[in-house]
N, C-alpha and C positions, 0 to 999 in steps of 0.2 A: 504494500500500500504506500502511496506517496506520503512523505513526512510533512509535518506542519512547519511553517517558517518560524524562525526565532525573531525576537525583537530587532536584532541586528540585521536580519534579512529584510524586515519591513523598512528599516531606516535606509538600507541600501537602495531599495526600490524607489523610495521617495526622492532620494538624492539623484538617482539616475534620471528619473523623469524630469526633475527640476532643471537639469542642464541640457536637455534635448531641444534642439530647434523645432522638432516636430511636436513638441508639447508647449510651445511658447504662446500660440494663439488659440483663442476659444475654438474656432472652426477646425483648426488642425488637430487639437487634442481630442475633440469629439470624433473626428474621422479615425484617428489612431485607436482610441479606446473602444468605440462602438464597433469598429471593424474587427477588433480582436474577438468580439463576442457575437459575430454574425451567425455562428452556428449554435448559439446559446441565447435564444430570444428572451428567456425569463430574466437573465442577468442584464442583457442589453436594454430591455424595457425599464427595468428598475433603475439603471444608471441614467438613462435618458430622462426619466421623470424626477429623480431625487437628487442627483448630483448637481451642485452649483458649479457650472463650467467657467464662470467668471473668476477673477482674482488672479493672484500670482501663480506661477507654475508650481511652486513649492506648496502653496496652500491647497490647490486643487489635487495635486498628487497625494498629499497627506490624507485628504478627505476620501479620495478614491481607494487608497490602500486600507484605510480604516473600515470602509463599508464592505470590502471584499474579503478581508482576512479570515473571517469565520464562515464564509459561504462556500458552497460547491456549485460549480457550473453544471455538472451532471454527477450522478452517483459515483463517488470515489475520485472525482476530479476537483481539486481545490480551485476556487474561482479565480485565484491569482495566476494560475498556471497559464491560461491562454494569454493573459496580459504580458507575462514575462516573455513568452515566445514572440509576441508582436513587438515588444521592445527590442529584442535581439535583432529581429529582421529589419526594424527601422534604423537601428544604429549601424550595424555592419562595420564596426570600428568605434574608437573612442575609449576613454579611460575606464568607463564602468562596464564595458562589455565582458572582459574576462571574469570579473567578479559575478556578473549576472549568470554567465554560463556555468561557472563553478557552483553557484548556489542552486541553479536549476538541476544540475547533474546530481548534486548531493541530495536534493529533495525528490529526485526521480520524477521530474515534471517534463513530459514531452520528449521530443527527439532533438538531437543535435543538428544545428545548421551545418551542412557540409560545405565549407568554404574552400577546401583544397580541390585541385583537379582530380577528376575521377580516373582510376586506373583502367586501362583498356578502352574498349569501344564504348561510346555512349549507350545508355540503356535503350532497349527496343520498346516498341509501343505496348508490348505485353508485360513489361517489367512493372512490378507494383509501385516502384518509385515514380513512375510517370503518371502525372495527374493533369487534369485540365488547367489552363492558365489560372494564376492567382495573383492577387495584389500583394506586393512586398512592401510592408510599411504602410504609407499613406497613399491613397489613390489620387495622384496629381496630374494625370494627363490633361493637356489643354488643347483646345481646337487649333488645328494647324494654321488657321487664319490669324492667330495671335502673332505668329512669326512675321506675317505680312504687315500687320499693324505696327510692329516694332520697327521694321525696316522703313516703312513709310514715315513714321514719326521721326526717325533718325535723320531724314533728309533736312529737316528744319533746324537741326542742331549744328552750331558753328563754333569754330575756335576763335577766340577774341584776342588779338594782339594789340595791347594798349601801351606798348613801349618795349624797350629792349629786354626788361626784366619782368614785365607784368603780362601774364597770360591767364586767360580764363575761358569760360564757355558761355555761350548765349544761345537763344533759340528764337526763331521767327514765329510771330503770332499772326502775321498778315504779310502780304507781299512786300511791304516796305517798312515793317515794324519789328524790332527785336528787343527782347528783354535780356538783361544780364544783371550781375550784382554791382551795386554802387561802388564797392571797394575795388572793383576791377576797372570801371570807368566812372570816376567820381565827379568830373566837371566837363564843361564845354571845351576847354583847351585840350584835355587828354582825348576827348571824343573826336576832335578834329584830326588828330594824328593816329587814330585807331584804324586797324584793318580787321576785317572778319573773313575767315576762310571757310568756304562751303566744301563739303564732300571730301574732307581730309580724313581718310580712313583706309583700312586694309581691304583688299579684294579677296575673293575666294581662293586665289592661288598664292596668297601670302604677300603679294606685292602691295606697296603703299601708293595710293592715289593721292597726288599732291593737292588736288582740288583747285578751287577758284578763289582768289583773294579780291576783296572789294574794299577800297579805302572809303571811310565814312566822310571825311572832309568837314568843312565849317558848317555849323548849323545842325549837326547830326543829333545833338543832345536835345531831347524834347522835355523829359521830366526826370527828376531824381529824388529819392527818398532815403534819408539817412536812417530813419527808424525801421524801414522795411529792408534796407540794404538792397534797393532796387533802382535800376536805371532803364528808362525807355528811350530807344534810339531810332532814328530814321536811317534806313539803308537804301540809298538810291542806286539803282542798277543791279539789284540782287537777282540771281538766277530765278526763273519762274519755277515754282514747285506745284505739283499736282495736289498737295495736301499740306495743310497747316494744322498741327494737333489742336484739338479743342481744349479750351480752358474750363476746368471744372471748379465751381464755386460752392458746391453742396457739401454736406457733412462727409468727413473722412472716418471710415470705420476703423476701430482699433485692431481688428483682426486682418487687415489688409497687408499686402506686401507692396513696397514702393520701389520699382526699378528706376534707375537714373541713367540717362544717356549723357555722356560727358567726354571731355578731352583731358583726362588725368595727366598731369605733368606736361601739358601742352602737346602731348603726343596724339597719334591718330585716335579717332572716335572709338569709344568703348561703351558697353552697357553693363551695369552691375545688376545681376539678377538673383544672387544668392544671399541668404541671411539678411534680407532687406525688409525686416519687420518694422511696423510702426512702434515707436517707443511711447509717444505721448502726443495728444492733439490739444492745442491751446487755441484761443480765439484768433490770433494772428500768426501762429507758428505751429508747424508740425515737426516732430522729432522722430528720427528713424535710425536704424542700424545699417543702412545701406552703405557700402564702402565707397569712399571718395579719396582724392589726393589733391595736392596743390595743382591748380589749373582747372579744377572742377567747379569752382565758384561761378554761379550764374547758370548752372545746368538746370534743365527741367526735371522735376520729380514727377513721375507718372503713377497712375493707379493701374489696376489690372486691365482696364479697357484702353490704356495708353492715352488717357486724358491728363493734361498737366494739372497737378494739384498743388504744387509748391515751386518756389524759386530757391534753389539751393544756395546757401551762403557760407557754410562752415560747420564747425563742430563746437560742442560745449562739454567741458569736463563733467562727468557724472560721479559724484562722490559715493553714491550707494549702488554702484554698478552690480555688485554681487547680488543685491536683493531685487533689482529692477530690470536687469538686462535680459533680453530674450535670446541672446546668443552667448556662447561660452566665453568667459573672460580669457585674456591672454595668459599663457602659461607663466610668464614672468610676473611674480607677485608685485614687483616694483613698477610695472608698466602703468601708465595713466589710462584710465577708462573714459571713453567718450561716447556721446551721441552726436550724430550729425543732425542738422536742422536747416529749415528753410522757411521763407515767408509763404503763408498759405495764399493761394491765388484768389481766394475770396477777399482777402485784405488788399492784395495788389490791385484787383479790379475796382474795388471801392475807392482806393486812392486815385487811380487814373480817372475814374468817373467824376470825382470831386474836383480834379484839376482841369481836365480837358475831355469831357465825355465824348466829343466827336471823334476822338482818336480810336475809339473802340468800335466804330461803325462797321468795319469789315472783319472784326474778330469773332470767331465762333465761341460762344460762351454757353455752358451747360450747367444745370443744377439749380 
C-alpha cells in the first residue's frame, strides 16, 4: 500500500509549487491542478468549488496540500499522488524535482518519468507503454494565427537612435506617429537629431537586415510627459505599414502574460515571450517580469491579443521579491531583484487627449 506523506513531505510540496512559473497565475495553477485530476472528477469538482485560487502561490499551494493530504483520489490512491506526478511533468528540471521524485518513489506513488533515451527500437503500437497523446504539464497550445499577429505587430517597432550613446525602442501608432520613452528622447533638440530605424532584425537564415533609417528633423517632438516617461513624435517619410497595433485602454488582468517586442542593447529586434507574468497593475503603471535590457526603453508591452497595453520605461527594485515574484529568484542571494514596469496606455491616451486630442484621430484604440 502507498505510504502516507510526512510533514516534511507536505512542506516540500508547498515549496515546490510556490517556485513554479506554472503555479504563478490563477489561470495557470487551475489548469495544472485540475488537469492532474481529470480522471478523478470527485476531487476535481471539490477543488474547483472550494479552493480559493487567488492569492500568492505559497498561500494557494498550502491550502491545496492541506485539503488533499487526508483524501484518496480513488480507493488506495492518496489524493496527493496525481498532483505530484503532474508537478514532475510540469517541471522536467529545477531544484525541487529530484526531491519530489525521491519522495514519490519512497511513498510508492505512481510511475517514474523516463527521461533517459530508450534502449533499442522505439516501442511498437502494441506495447503497453504506448498510449494516446496526452498533455504534459499545462495545456498551452495557441492558435497559429498568434504567430502572424506577433510578426505583424513587430513591423511597427523601431530602434531609436537619439545620439551616439543613447539608444532605445519606439513603436508606430499611426502612419506618422511614434511613441517612445521620454528619457530616450527628452526634448525638441534631441528629437531633431534622432533617427529611427525600421525593420532592423534577423531573417530566417540568420542574416541581419539593416532596415531603413529615417531622420526625424526639426519639429518632430509633439508632446512629452515626465510623469509618464512618454514622448510622442512625428515621423515624416516613414515606410507604409499594413498594420499598426491597436492601443488597449481597458483593464489588465492579473493572470495575463505580457510579451515585449524590443531592441535590447540597440541590437536587432527581439521578442520576450517567457516568464512574462504581470506583477502588479496600478492606475497609471503596470509591472511585469518580462525580460528587458538597456535599449528596450520605449518598447510596446503587449497583451495576449498583441494589443499595446503599456509603454515600457525601466525597472524598479522589489524588496520583497521572494514573497511576491512569480518567477524564480536568481541563484545569487546577493543579486538585486527587480520588476520591470511601464506606463499603462490608458494613462498615455488620457494624457494625449488632454493635450492634443486631434492627434489620436487615426489611432486604433480599444477597450
